[in-house]
Structures are given as C-alpha cells and as structure tokens.
VOGUBA-993289 format. One line per field, with one value per residue (C-alpha): residue number from 1; residue in one letter; z, y, x. Coordinates in steps of 0.5 Angstrom, whole numbers, plus 500, padded with zeros to 3 digits. Layout:
<palums>
num (NUM  ...) .
residuo (A  ...) .
Z (Z  ...) .
Y (Y  ...) .
X (X  ...) .
</palums>
This chain:
<palums>
num (1  2  3  4  5  6  7  8  9  10  11  12  13  14  15  16  17  18  19  20  21  22  23  24  25  26  27  28  29  30  31  32  33  34  35  36  37  38  39  40  41  42  43  44  45  46  47  48  49  50  51  52  53  54  55  56  57  58  59  60  61  62  63  64  65  66  67  68  69  70  71  72  73  74  75  76  77  78  79  80  81  82  83  84  85  86  87  88  89  90  91  92  93  94  95  96  97  98  99  100  101  102  103  104  105  106  107  108  109  110  111  112  113  114  115  116  117  118  119  120  121  122  123  124  125  126  127  128  129  130  131  132  133  134  135  136  137  138  139  140  141  142  143  144  145  146  147  148  149  150  151  152  153  154  155  156  157  158  159  160  161  162  163  164  165  166  167  168  169  170  171  172  173  174  175  176  177  178  179  180  181  182  183  184  185  186  187  188  189  190  191  192  193  194  195  196  197  198  199  200  201  202  203  204  205  206  207  208  209  210  211  212  213  214  215  216  217  218  219  220  221  222  223  224  225  226  227  228  229  230  231  232  233  234  235  236  237  238  239  240  241  242  243  244  245  246  247  248  249  250  251  252  253  254  255  256  257  258  259  260  261  262  263  264  265  266  267  268  269  270  271  272  273  274  275  276  277  278  279  280  281  282  283  284  285  286  287  288  289  290  291  292  293  294  295  296  297  298  299  300  301  302  303  304  305  306  307  308  309  310  311  312  313  314  315  316  317  318  319  320  321  322  323  324  325  326  327  328  329  330  331  332  333  334  335  336  337  338  339  340  341  342  343  344  345  346  347  348  349  350  351  352  353  354  355  356  357  358  359  360  361  362  363  364  365  366  367  368  369  370  371  372  373  374  375  376  377  378  379  380  381  382  383  384  385  386  387  388  389  390  391  392  393  394  395  396  397  398  399  400  401  402  403  404  405  406  407  408  409  410  411  412  413  414  415  416  417  418  419  420  421  422  423  424  425  426  427  428  429  430  431  432  433  434  435  436  437  438  439  440  441  442  443  444  445  446  447  448  449  450  451  452  453  454  455  456  457  458  459  460  461  462  463  464  465  466  467  468  469  470  471  472  473  474  475  476  477  478  479  480  481  482  483  484  485  486  487  488  489  490  491  492  493  494  495  496  497  498  499  500  501  502  503  504  505  506  507  508  509  510  511  512  513  514  515  516  517  518  519  520  521  522  523  524  525  526  527  528  529  530  531  532  533  534  535  536  537  538  539  540  541  542  543  544  545  546  547  548  549  550  551  552  553  554  555  556  557  558  559  560  561  562  563  564  565  566  567  568  569  570  571  572  573  574  575  576  577  578  579  580  581  582  583  584  585  586  587  588  589  590  591  592  593  594  595  596  597  598  599  600  601  602  603  604  605  606  607  608  609  610  611  612  613  614  615  616  617  618  619  620  621  622  623  624  625  626  627  628  629  630  631  632  633  634  635  636  637  638  639  640  641  642  643  644  645  646  647  648  649  650  651  652  653  654  655  656  657  658  659  660  661  662  663  664  665  666  667  668  669  670  671  672  673  674  675  676  677  678  679  680  681  682  683  684  685  686  687  688  689  690  691  692  693  694  695  696  697  698  699  700  701  702  703  704  705  706  707  708  709  710  711  712  713  714  715  716  717  718  719  720  721  722  723  724  725  726  727  728  729  730  731  732  733  734  735  736  737  738  739  740  741  742  743  744  745  746  747  748  749  750  751  752  753  754  755  756  757  758  759  760  761  762  763  764  765  766  767  768  769  770  771  772  773  774  775  776  777  778  779  780  781  782  783  784  785  786  787  788  789  790  791  792  793  794  795  796  797  798  799  800  801  802  803  804  805  806  807  808  809  810  811  812  813  814  815  816  817  818  819  820  821  822  823  824  825  826  827  828  829  830  831  832  833  834  835  836  837  838  839  840  841  842  843  844  845  846  847  848  849  850  851  852  853  854  855  856  857  858  859  860  861  862  863  864  865  866  867  868  869  870  871  872  873  874  875  876  877  878  879  880  881  882  883  884  885  886  887  888  889  890  891  892  893  894  895  896  897  898  899  900  901  902  903  904  905  906  907  908  909  910  911  912  913  914  915  916  917  918  919  920  921  922  923  924  925  926  927  928) .
residuo (M  T  I  G  I  T  G  P  E  R  K  A  P  R  Q  T  G  V  V  R  L  I  L  A  T  I  A  I  V  I  C  L  I  L  L  A  L  A  S  D  F  L  V  D  W  L  W  F  S  S  V  G  Y  L  Q  I  F  W  T  T  I  G  A  K  V  A  T  F  A  A  A  W  T  G  T  A  L  I  L  G  V  N  G  C  L  A  L  R  L  A  G  K  R  S  T  Q  V  A  A  A  P  V  W  Q  V  A  G  S  A  P  P  D  P  F  A  Q  L  L  D  R  L  P  W  P  A  I  V  A  G  G  A  A  L  L  A  L  L  V  A  A  A  E  V  G  H  W  G  I  F  L  R  Y  L  Y  Q  A  P  Y  G  A  D  D  P  L  F  N  K  D  L  G  F  Y  L  F  S  L  P  A  Y  V  L  I  K  N  W  I  L  L  T  L  V  L  S  A  L  F  A  A  A  I  Y  W  A  R  G  D  I  E  Y  D  V  H  H  R  S  M  S  P  M  A  I  A  H  G  S  A  L  L  G  L  L  F  A  V  K  A  W  S  Y  V  L  D  R  Y  L  L  L  Y  G  D  N  G  V  V  V  G  A  S  Y  T  D  V  H  V  G  L  P  A  L  W  L  M  I  A  L  S  I  T  A  A  L  V  A  W  A  N  L  R  T  R  G  Y  R  L  P  A  A  A  V  M  L  F  V  I  G  A  P  A  L  S  G  V  V  P  A  L  F  R  Q  F  F  V  K  P  S  E  L  E  L  E  K  P  Y  I  E  R  N  I  A  L  T  R  Q  A  Y  D  L  D  K  I  V  A  K  P  F  A  A  E  Q  K  L  T  L  K  T  L  D  A  N  K  A  T  I  D  N  I  R  L  W  D  W  L  P  L  S  D  T  Y  A  Q  L  Q  E  I  R  T  Y  Y  R  F  H  D  L  D  V  D  R  Y  W  L  D  D  S  Y  Q  S  V  M  L  S  A  R  E  L  R  S  S  L  L  P  P  N  A  Q  T  W  V  N  R  H  V  L  F  T  H  G  N  G  A  V  M  S  P  V  T  R  K  S  T  E  G  L  P  L  F  Y  L  R  D  I  P  P  V  A  D  G  G  P  R  I  V  E  P  R  I  Y  F  G  E  E  S  D  D  Y  V  I  V  K  G  G  A  P  E  F  D  Y  P  K  G  K  D  N  V  Y  A  E  Y  E  G  A  G  G  I  P  I  G  S  V  A  R  R  T  L  F  A  Y  Y  L  N  D  P  N  L  L  L  S  T  Y  I  T  P  E  S  R  I  M  I  W  R  N  I  R  E  R  V  P  A  I  A  P  F  L  M  L  D  H  D  P  Y  L  V  I  S  G  G  R  M  F  W  I  Q  D  A  Y  T  T  S  S  Y  F  P  S  A  P  P  V  Q  D  F  D  L  N  Y  I  R  N  S  V  K  V  I  I  D  A  Y  H  G  T  V  D  F  Y  L  M  D  P  K  D  P  I  A  A  T  Y  A  R  I  F  P  R  L  F  K  P  F  A  A  M  P  A  D  L  Q  K  H  I  R  Y  P  E  D  L  F  L  I  Q  A  R  L  F  Q  T  Y  H  M  E  A  A  E  V  F  Y  N  R  E  D  L  W  Q  F  P  R  Q  P  G  S  G  G  G  T  S  V  M  S  P  Y  Y  I  I  M  R  L  P  G  E  A  R  A  E  F  F  L  M  V  P  M  V  P  S  R  R  D  N  M  I  A  W  L  A  A  R  C  D  A  P  D  Y  G  K  L  I  V  Y  E  F  P  K  D  K  L  V  Y  G  P  F  Q  I  E  A  R  I  N  Q  N  T  E  I  S  Q  Q  L  T  L  W  N  Q  M  G  S  R  V  I  R  G  A  N  L  L  A  I  P  I  E  N  S  I  L  Y  V  S  P  L  Y  L  R  A  E  Y  G  H  L  P  E  L  K  R  V  I  A  A  Y  G  E  H  V  V  M  K  E  T  L  G  E  A  L  S  A  L  F  V  E  P  G  A  A  R  P  V  P  G  A  H  E  D  M  P  L  T  G  P  S  T  S  Q  A  R  E  A  L  D  R  Y  N  Q  A  V  E  R  L  R  S  G  D  W  K  G  F  G  T  Q  F  D  A  M  R  E  L  L  E  D  M  N  R  R  S  S  G  H) .
Z (500  498  503  500  503  502  505  509  509  501  501  507  502  498  504  507  500  501  508  506  500  505  510  504  502  509  510  503  505  512  509  504  509  513  507  506  513  513  507  510  516  513  508  514  518  512  510  518  518  512  514  521  525  527  534  532  528  534  539  534  533  540  541  536  538  545  544  539  544  550  546  543  550  554  549  548  555  556  550  552  559  557  552  556  562  557  554  561  564  557  556  550  545  545  538  539  536  535  530  524  525  532  530  523  527  533  528  532  529  525  529  527  523  524  532  531  527  533  538  535  534  538  542  546  540  537  543  543  536  536  542  538  532  534  539  533  529  535  536  529  530  537  534  531  537  539  539  544  549  548  550  556  559  557  558  560  565  562  568  568  571  568  572  573  575  577  573  570  562  561  563  557  552  554  560  558  550  553  558  553  548  554  556  549  548  554  552  545  549  553  547  543  550  550  543  543  549  546  540  544  548  542  539  545  546  552  547  543  538  533  531  535  541  545  551  555  560  567  566  560  564  569  565  561  567  570  563  563  570  568  562  566  571  565  563  570  569  562  565  570  564  561  566  563  556  558  557  549  549  545  546  541  546  550  547  553  560  560  566  564  564  571  574  571  566  572  577  572  570  578  578  571  575  581  576  572  579  581  574  575  582  579  574  578  583  578  579  584  581  574  571  566  570  574  567  564  570  570  562  563  568  564  558  561  566  562  556  561  565  559  554  557  563  561  555  559  564  559  555  561  566  562  556  559  563  559  559  566  568  562  563  568  563  557  561  562  555  552  557  556  549  548  552  549  542  544  542  549  547  541  542  540  538  535  527  526  518  516  509  510  506  502  499  505  508  502  503  510  508  501  504  504  497  494  496  494  491  484  481  483  484  479  473  475  475  468  466  470  466  459  460  465  465  459  457  458  464  468  473  478  483  487  488  495  498  502  503  502  503  496  494  501  500  504  498  498  492  489  487  485  484  477  479  474  474  470  468  464  459  452  451  447  453  458  459  466  465  463  469  475  472  468  469  477  479  478  477  480  481  479  483  481  485  487  484  478  471  464  459  456  462  464  471  472  474  479  478  471  466  467  470  474  473  478  476  483  486  491  487  487  487  488  484  483  486  488  494  493  492  485  486  484  484  486  483  482  483  482  477  471  467  468  470  466  469  464  456  453  446  442  447  454  460  465  472  477  484  489  496  501  500  499  501  498  494  490  493  490  497  497  490  491  497  494  487  492  496  490  485  480  478  474  480  480  473  471  469  471  478  481  487  489  487  492  491  493  496  499  496  496  502  504  505  507  513  516  515  520  525  523  529  527  523  517  514  507  504  505  501  498  501  498  503  502  495  497  496  502  504  510  513  518  523  528  535  536  540  535  538  539  531  533  538  536  534  541  548  555  553  547  547  540  541  536  536  531  535  530  524  519  514  508  504  497  495  500  503  510  515  521  526  530  536  537  543  549  553  549  553  547  544  551  551  544  546  552  547  542  545  539  534  536  536  539  535  536  533  526  521  522  515  515  521  517  513  518  517  521  518  514  517  524  522  519  525  530  525  525  532  533  529  535  541  540  544  551  555  556  554  547  546  547  543  537  537  534  530  525  518  512  507  500  494  487  485  479  476  478  485  491  495  501  502  504  508  505  506  506  507  511  516  522  525  530  528  526  520  515  517  514  516  514  515  513  513  517  516  520  520  513  512  507  510  514  521  523  520  524  522  525  525  522  523  529  535  534  531  532  536  533  533  531  529  530  526  530  530  528  522  515  512  505  505  499  496  496  493  488  487  486  481  477  477  474  467  464  467  465  458  458  460  456  450  452  452  445  442  443  450  456  462  469  475  481  486  492  492  497  503  504  511  511  517  519  512  508  501  496  490  485  479  472  467  460  456  449  449  447  450  457  458  462  462  468  464  469  476  480  486  490  496  500  494  488  484  478  473  470  467  473  480  480  475  479  486  482  480  487  491  487  487  481  480  484  481  486  484  488  492  490  484  480  475  473  470  474  476  473  466  460  460  455  458  456  449  448  451  446  440  443  443  436  433  437  434  427  428  430  424  419  422  422  430  431  438  439  435  439  445  443  440  446  451  446  446  454  454  449  453  459  456  454  461  464  459  460  467  468) .
Y (500  507  512  519  526  529  535  540  537  538  545  546  548  553  556  557  560  565  567  568  573  577  577  579  585  587  588  592  596  598  599  604  607  608  610  616  618  617  622  627  627  628  633  637  636  639  645  647  647  651  657  657  654  647  648  648  642  638  641  639  632  631  634  629  623  624  625  619  615  617  616  609  607  609  606  599  598  600  595  590  589  589  584  579  580  578  572  570  570  568  560  556  554  547  545  537  534  527  522  522  515  517  523  520  514  518  523  529  535  536  540  547  548  556  554  549  555  560  555  554  561  564  568  572  574  576  580  584  585  588  592  595  596  600  604  605  608  612  615  617  621  624  626  632  635  636  644  644  640  644  650  647  645  652  656  663  667  672  676  677  673  671  674  667  662  667  663  666  667  663  657  657  659  653  648  647  645  640  637  636  633  628  627  625  620  617  616  613  608  606  605  601  597  595  593  589  585  584  581  576  574  573  569  565  563  568  572  569  573  571  571  565  566  571  570  573  570  573  574  578  582  584  586  590  593  595  599  602  605  608  611  614  617  620  623  626  629  632  635  639  641  643  648  652  652  655  662  660  660  665  665  671  676  675  672  668  666  668  669  662  659  661  660  654  651  651  648  643  641  639  635  631  630  627  623  620  618  615  611  609  606  603  600  598  595  590  586  582  581  580  581  586  590  594  596  598  602  606  607  609  614  617  617  620  625  628  631  633  637  640  642  641  645  651  652  652  657  661  661  662  666  670  672  676  680  679  686  686  680  679  687  685  679  684  689  684  682  689  690  684  684  691  689  683  686  692  696  700  703  706  714  717  724  728  730  736  735  742  745  750  747  753  754  756  749  745  749  746  739  739  732  729  732  730  722  722  715  715  709  703  696  692  697  699  691  691  697  694  687  690  695  692  684  684  677  672  668  674  676  681  677  683  690  693  700  703  709  712  718  720  727  730  728  723  719  714  709  702  697  690  685  682  675  669  663  658  654  660  658  657  649  647  650  646  642  640  644  650  650  648  650  656  660  660  668  674  681  687  691  697  703  708  714  713  720  722  720  722  726  719  717  712  711  715  710  711  704  700  696  690  691  696  703  708  714  718  711  707  704  697  694  686  685  678  674  667  667  671  670  666  661  655  650  648  650  649  654  654  649  647  652  660  662  666  673  678  679  684  685  679  676  674  676  670  670  666  665  668  667  662  660  653  646  643  638  636  629  623  621  628  627  621  623  629  625  620  626  630  624  627  622  628  630  624  623  631  633  640  639  640  639  646  646  648  646  651  648  652  658  661  665  663  656  658  661  656  651  654  656  653  655  662  665  669  675  675  680  680  686  688  693  696  697  699  697  690  687  684  681  683  678  680  674  673  669  665  660  657  650  651  652  652  658  664  670  674  671  674  674  673  665  665  669  673  678  681  680  678  681  676  679  674  676  675  673  669  666  668  669  673  673  680  680  686  685  682  682  677  671  666  669  669  661  660  664  659  653  656  660  662  664  671  677  683  689  693  689  690  694  701  702  696  699  705  700  696  697  695  689  689  682  684  691  688  684  690  694  689  688  696  696  693  694  702  701  701  702  695  698  701  694  690  694  695  702  705  699  701  697  698  703  700  701  699  692  691  686  690  690  692  690  692  698  695  699  702  705  713  718  724  729  728  734  738  734  737  732  727  720  713  710  704  707  705  709  707  708  707  700  700  707  710  717  717  716  716  713  709  709  705  709  705  710  710  712  711  705  700  706  706  712  713  720  720  725  729  725  731  732  729  727  724  717  713  710  717  720  715  716  724  722  717  723  728  729  732  726  720  723  723  716  713  717  713  706  707  709  702  704  701  706  703  706  705  700  705  712  714  718  723  727  734  738  737  736  730  730  724  722  717  715  714  709  708  701  699  694  689  691  691  697  702  709  714  719  723  724  725  729  731  736  737  738  739  734  735  731  733  731  732  732  739  741  737  741  747  747  745  750  756  762  767  771  767  765  761  754  748  745  738  738  737  742  749  752  758  757  762  766  763  762  761  754  752  755  751  744  746  746  740  736  739  736  729  729  730  725  720  721  720  713  711  711  714  712  716  722  722  722  728  732  731  734  739  741  741  746  751  751  752  758  761  761  764  769  771  771  765) .
X (500  503  502  502  501  494  490  494  500  501  499  505  511  506  504  511  513  507  509  516  514  509  515  520  515  514  521  522  517  520  527  524  521  527  531  526  526  534  534  529  534  540  538  535  541  545  540  540  547  548  543  546  540  543  541  533  534  537  532  526  528  529  522  519  523  521  514  514  517  513  507  509  511  505  500  504  505  497  495  500  498  491  492  496  491  486  490  491  484  481  479  480  475  473  476  473  480  478  480  476  472  470  466  464  461  458  455  458  460  466  472  472  478  478  478  484  488  486  489  495  497  503  498  504  507  501  499  506  506  499  500  507  503  497  502  506  500  498  505  505  499  501  508  505  504  511  511  505  509  515  511  508  515  518  513  514  508  503  503  496  490  483  478  474  479  484  489  495  493  499  496  491  496  501  498  491  493  498  493  487  492  494  487  485  491  488  481  484  488  483  478  483  485  478  477  484  482  475  478  483  477  473  478  479  472  470  465  461  456  452  444  442  447  450  455  461  465  465  472  471  466  470  476  471  468  475  476  469  471  477  474  469  475  478  471  471  478  475  470  475  478  472  471  476  474  467  472  471  464  460  452  451  452  458  464  467  464  457  452  449  456  458  451  449  454  460  455  453  460  461  455  458  464  461  456  463  466  459  459  466  465  459  463  469  463  462  469  465  459  461  454  451  446  452  455  449  446  453  452  445  446  452  448  442  445  451  446  441  446  451  445  438  439  443  439  432  435  438  431  427  431  436  433  428  433  439  442  442  444  450  452  458  460  460  464  469  469  470  476  480  479  481  487  488  489  492  485  486  492  489  489  482  482  477  477  473  471  472  471  477  483  486  493  496  494  496  503  504  502  507  509  502  501  507  506  498  499  496  499  495  498  494  495  502  504  501  505  512  511  510  516  521  520  525  524  519  522  522  517  514  511  508  508  510  509  515  518  525  529  531  534  533  526  521  518  513  515  512  518  518  523  525  525  526  522  525  519  517  522  520  518  524  529  526  532  535  541  537  532  537  544  544  538  539  537  533  536  535  528  524  522  517  514  507  505  509  508  511  507  505  502  507  511  517  523  527  530  530  533  538  543  539  540  539  535  534  533  538  543  544  551  549  542  542  536  537  531  525  517  518  523  520  525  532  538  546  551  558  557  562  558  557  550  546  546  542  541  545  542  543  548  548  552  554  556  559  556  560  556  556  549  547  549  556  554  561  562  558  555  551  550  547  543  540  538  534  531  529  528  532  538  541  544  548  549  551  558  556  557  564  567  565  558  553  545  540  533  527  529  522  522  514  517  524  522  517  522  526  521  514  511  511  505  507  504  501  505  513  516  523  528  534  539  546  546  543  536  533  526  522  517  513  511  506  507  500  497  491  490  483  481  474  474  472  477  475  474  475  482  486  485  487  493  497  502  507  513  518  521  524  530  532  538  536  543  546  539  541  535  535  529  529  525  520  516  520  514  511  510  510  516  519  517  520  527  527  526  531  536  540  533  532  536  534  531  537  541  538  542  540  538  533  530  528  524  520  512  506  503  497  494  495  492  486  485  485  481  475  475  475  469  465  470  471  464  466  459  456  449  451  455  449  445  450  448  455  457  462  465  469  467  464  467  465  468  472  467  461  457  461  467  470  476  482  487  493  500  500  505  502  502  497  494  498  505  511  513  510  510  509  502  497  490  483  477  471  463  457  454  449  451  456  458  465  465  472  479  484  491  498  504  510  516  520  520  512  512  506  502  495  491  483  480  473  468  463  456  452  456  455  462  462  464  468  462  458  464  464  457  458  463  459  453  458  456  463  466  461  461  468  469  463  467  473  470  467  474  477  480  478  477  481  479  484  482  482  479  484  481  487  487  489  489  482  479  478  481  479  483  482  487  484  488  486  488  487  482  486  493  496  499  495  497  495  491  487  486  479  479  474  473  466  461  466  469  474  477  484  490  495  494  496  491  486  488  488  481  479  482  485  481  480  486  491  497  501  502  499  505  506  503  510  508  511  506  502  495  491  492  495  502  508  509  502  502  509  505  499  504  507  501  499  506  505  498  500  506  501  496  502  503  496  496  489  488  494  492  485  489  494  488  484  489  491  483  483  489  486  480  484  488  481  478  484  485  477  478  473) .
</palums>
C-alpha cells in the first residue's frame, strides 16, 4: 500500500512560500520607509547646517523623538497589559479534535478548522506584535503635537490672571492644550484596549456573538467593567478641563463665559464630574458580581445624565430666565469681555482723537502739507503691475510677482514708492528650452528691481522709473550693487550654483551675459555620497549623472521665502505679503511673522481674553542673494515669543541688532491691522448697553467692484502729516463708516515710523455732521455729466477705462480730500496709461490730466497765480502762459505724427489733450 501526502500536508510548501513572499514584501516596504526617513533626516541636517540653525534642527528632532517614544511606550504598555490579561483570563475554544472514524460513526459535529487554527497561533507573540503595531499608529498621530508639549515644558508666564478662575493666562496658552491632548490620548488608548481585549476574548471563545447565541464569560465581563470604570474616570477629568473651556463660549451676546455658563454651566460640570465618578465606581463594583446590570446601569446613568446637565438644563435656563432680563444679567460679563478683548488685541492702546471734518482747505494748508500731496498714490498696483510687465520684464522668463509700497529718503525728500523684484521663473522658458541644464544649472536667478514714485508720470501716462532695466539703472532711486536674486517669491525649483558652466545673468542685445555665484548660500553637493542623497531625495537621477556638478558645486533648495521661513520656524504664522527692501546696494525681503496659539481651531476669534493669541513679535529678514534668514524680536514681553526663546535660545536676535537702514523700512503688517480694525468696529463701544444694542457698529466702506457689484475697501499705506504733527509719516490706514451706511464716521491708522512704530490712532468725526464716504463720492463721480460723458466716449473708441482699486481718502489738517486715478488701456492691449486724476472735496468733483490741475480746479480762487504744492507742475494756476502754449503746440505736433503713422488712437488722445489745453487757456484769458 502506498502512503501519499494528502490534505493540508500537501499545501504546506506552497503556504510556506506565500508566507516568505509576504515577509519579504513587508521587509522591503520597511526598508523603503526607513530609507525615506533617513534621506529626509540627512537633507534636513545638511540644510539646517547651511543656514546656521542646527540647534533648531536637533531640538525639533529631539522633541519629535521624545513625543513619539512616550506615546508609543505608553500606548504599547497599556495595550500589552490588557492583551496579556485577556489572554490569561480567557479560556480555550473547544476544538473537538477527534479521529475521523469516531465523529463519523457517532454522528457528532466535525471539528472547526478555524478554531483549530486559532488554538495553534502563537498568542503571546500576536499580543505583543498587535500592541506594538497599534501603538505605532497612535504614536505617529501624536508626534505632530511636539510643539505643544515643548511650549508646556518651557512656558513663560503671561503676567495676568483670568477673572473667572484666577489662573495666569499662560495656563490657557501652554498648559490647557497639553492637558487636552493627554486626555484625548488616554481616551483613545482605553477604547483601543477594550477593542483589543475583546478581540482576544472572542478568538479564545469567551465572547460569542451570532444570530442564535450571544454570551460573554464572567472574566471578560470583569475585564470590560474595569476598563469602563477607567473610561468614566478619565471623563471626570475631561469635565474638569471643560470648566476652563467655558471661556471659549459664544452665545451671540457674550463671547466667553456668560451668566448661564457661570451660574448653571459650571455647577452642571461639577455634577457631571460627580456623575462620572459614580459611574466609574458602579462599573468597578461589577468586578465582584460580574453581571450585565451594573455596567448597563452605569452607562444609562451617564447617557441620560450628561446630555441633560450639559445641554438641556443650561438651554432652558437661558431661554426662560436669562433672555427676559438679558442685558441686566449679562452686563458684568459684557463689560469683562469688552475690557479684556480690548486688552488682548491692544485696542485699549488706540488713541482716539476728534476730527472736525471741516471744509477749510486753502492754498496755505496745502503748502503746509506738501509732503502729503507729493505722496498721494496715483498708481494702483493692478494696472501698474501690467505696465511693469510690459515695459520691464524684458524676457518671458522674468516675472514681477507682486508690487510693494514702501518709503525711501531720495533727494532729501521722504517719498512713497512702489517697487517689485524682477525674479526668474525657469518654468516660463520656451518649451524647447525646458531642459534639465537650463532649469537647474543655467537659469538660476532673477536680476534687479523696478521702482517708481507713487504720484509722478510721464507725458504719455507711464510711470517714471527710479530703478529700471538690466543691469539695474538708478535714476533717482537707490543704487543696487548686487542685483542677483536667488531667493524670492517666484523661486519654484532647486538650482545648482558654482557648477561646470557659468550661469545666465542677463540678456544683452543678441548676446547673453554670464556670471558665477560668489556667495555662501546653498549646500555643498560635490561628493558622490551627497549627489546620491539629493538624487534620491529630489527623485532626480540627473544630479548623480550630470557632468555640470563639480566638487565646488552647491545646491539651493527651499528658495521660495514662503517655504524657507516656515522650514526654520514652523511655529510662526506669516503675513500674506512679504516685501522687498533695497539697502546698502543689496536686496532683502522683510517678512512679518506672528506668534500665535491656535490649538482650538473651532474657537471664535475673540474671547474673554486672547485665547487665539496673535502678536506681530518677529520681523524676518531674508537676503535675496545669500539666502540667510534672521529673526528679530520686536516684543520681548510677548509670552509665546519668550517661550520660544527658551526653547530655541539662538533663534531670535534683539531688534536693536537689525541694521539701522533696514529698521527704517519696517512697517505695520496689514494682516494684523485688519484683525484689529475688524475688532475695533465693534469694540470701540466701551459701554455695555451700547455694545449690547450694537448702536454704534462700524464697518469698512463699500466701493465699486471690478466686475460689477461692490467690494470692501482694503487698508492702504500712505505718507501724510497728522493734524498737529510737525512732520509727515508713513501710515497704514482705513476709513470707517457706520453699519449699513455710507457716510464716513472715522478713520483708523497705524504708525510705521520710529519711534512711534506700532501705535494706533483713530480720528472720530462729529456724529451730527454728514461727511461723505468713499462710496458716496463714487456716486457723485458717476453722476458728474462731464466725467461720465468722457468715460463713455473713451470706452467707445477702442479703449478700456480702468479705475483705481481704492478711492483714496487723504486726511489733510481737519479735512478729507478724495483722489482716484483713471487709466486707459487699449481694448486688446496690456499697457495701462495714467490719463486722468479725479479729485473730490466737499461738494466739488473734478477730473483733470494731472494731480496739480485737479487740485487747482478744487482750491484756486479766481485771480490767484500760485502753483499748488506737490503737483510737479511748473505752470501758473491762472492766466494763459508760455508753457501752456508750448505744450499745446507739442500736443499738436504729436497728433500730426500719430496721424501720419496711422495711429488713430494716439491721434485722438493727443487731440483731446490739445483741446483741453486750448479750452483752459481760453478760460484763463477770459477770467473764468
């Protein structure tokens, strides 16, 4: 008789091969993950070393490793203990292992192969592996909270207490977020432990659940009861923490703890704490009885009691007791909310002054405010960006990312200018030039910047350039010695410098000029090991194969400043608009950064105090050539900045260490100003009754939208002289109007110049006087027949009229002057020209070719012959002049030339200008 291998024995070799394949696949996946982690670690280490912040790297790595290790160890230990306990207490399934003839003859049920498999498994190893794997997943999720734990360990005191619990506000910024995270981790681990133990009990036969039969062994019930009691105990701690979260409430009247929260919500939380402890004790009592009734009673007690105490009772109390006397009961909490919110956002430091809103502007007052008039911004960023692109991008691969407003001392004059960096984006190269060498080795940097004054224009309506061309030519602007831009807002890929081929510098006629990088930016990449590392990290084998990489080569990564700064300090929130500064012949970026505690993303932006804390405590300077990044601390009293200074002792430099010339260019950040301005619209009301009724609510003015409809006016930077001040300053300002009204009620400004940087001031108008707001002035402009007819005519002659984004409200002495630029652009062209200036004052609205002419029409009395200051015009204001005659003749000659060349649009423009000059000369000669 031949004995053969049958049944399961025949499949054993095949099963072994499958197991080996699975194990090999798992090993390969693990190796790839470890390789990716190792490459990330090495690249980060090299990069942090190159920028001089290696201490931040090691501190961050240490914090992540410690957080991961603590979470993994704690989770694995708790899961492992529960798994081993379940394994020890559980019985074994009855596998009915019998010889085939026995069960066949007796007619009994065959053995369950699944149960046999479960009994043969190495359970201790499975429990250990399962606990370790689940703990790995939990730890991977928790490691992202490393910053919260570091802030908890190194926290600096706030120095003020909250009015409800009398705790230092630093508790809410640093301690409470950490406690909430720990509580959530414990709850998650207990739930996973219960599921893990239940799976073991089920596998061992202690828990059976099917359609016909449900049962649970006494040991499984006891184990579950112990975990249920722990869960209730942790919920009791959770309610202890929830007491502090009452300060995050918002009932529509009070943001923060309200009357209901203090008198009902807080006692209800204490009852819920007692309820949770009672439920825990009931669950633990079941360790002796090991039945279903006590755990069910504990759960029912909690399920019924918790919603009633936390939701139903406070809602009924508020509806039937508080609402009928809401103002009276909530008044102390409204006053607390007003006072502490104003303190949190520095609204209490805003200096309020009256603004008479008079109509008394004269030539004398204009003379005294020449600096203000000289810096009225006529160039709006959108049409000017198109003009910059057409006139100064030079090549298709150059790009002006953004236009910035700043101020410089030029020709002994404090001037507001607009400027933009000419950056290079290699992805804009022609398709046939999109080679690896071009993108990463040859086309590596931008070149220079463009700068123009905010007011002046050429006779053709184009900006006058203080800085222009490549290499940059300074014509009244600051000189640029090092124009190359390796780090900016458009840098979209890595580059190799000091390679085997010179870098493209700039085009010159039909030829190109080349240069070699001489700075210390980037990471050395000359060795084979480093080339291999970066080739794997960037998924680019050319780094390993290219002959352009030499032993002296360096690779520049994270060149975009919006990525570079967060790579060093991810805990800082950045302002949306970094801006370019030219200082000492070099180019720098200034990036405003905020310290913030926004752990509770669902919390409203205003609370009893600043729970979503934000401070403009850091100015970041990025060198456009070398790529160095320096963090300067503006507010040493900021507790979050002080905490980070403890964590990273070498991160922040004192503001006094910033180069003096760069200090002159810091400005109040727009994002922070917007937050404060929006809050001040409500929180300028300090009386609880007025605040409750929203009697004096403000809002930003409306303005016509670009595509029809309306939009909200944005803040704008301006140089002006405040009433009563000796000199002009650089401000960020925005007008205010009453809620659902268009008349102007106030204007808010932030000072940008030293020594008053950061001080906010609000000028409030008399409530009994009507002052036209921006939207009302826009309506008067549209209703002016002369202006509307001219705009309609231009729009019908193949041109497109473009209005400035903002109708600028210019405070002068105690009056408001409105100015708006008007641009013309060919219907299918992209070169807007500044053609007219609209000015409004009181009841009068005029449109003229220049700012000087517009102001002349508004303020010059008949017979006067004085020029308006700041208009940049030499002609007298009344009476025909030789200069006017010469300009009229020049316009005629230009019109004839345009006609001969077939330029009908240009002919019409020059002819209209000549006609206006002749009409003006006629009026002056007739004395009208």
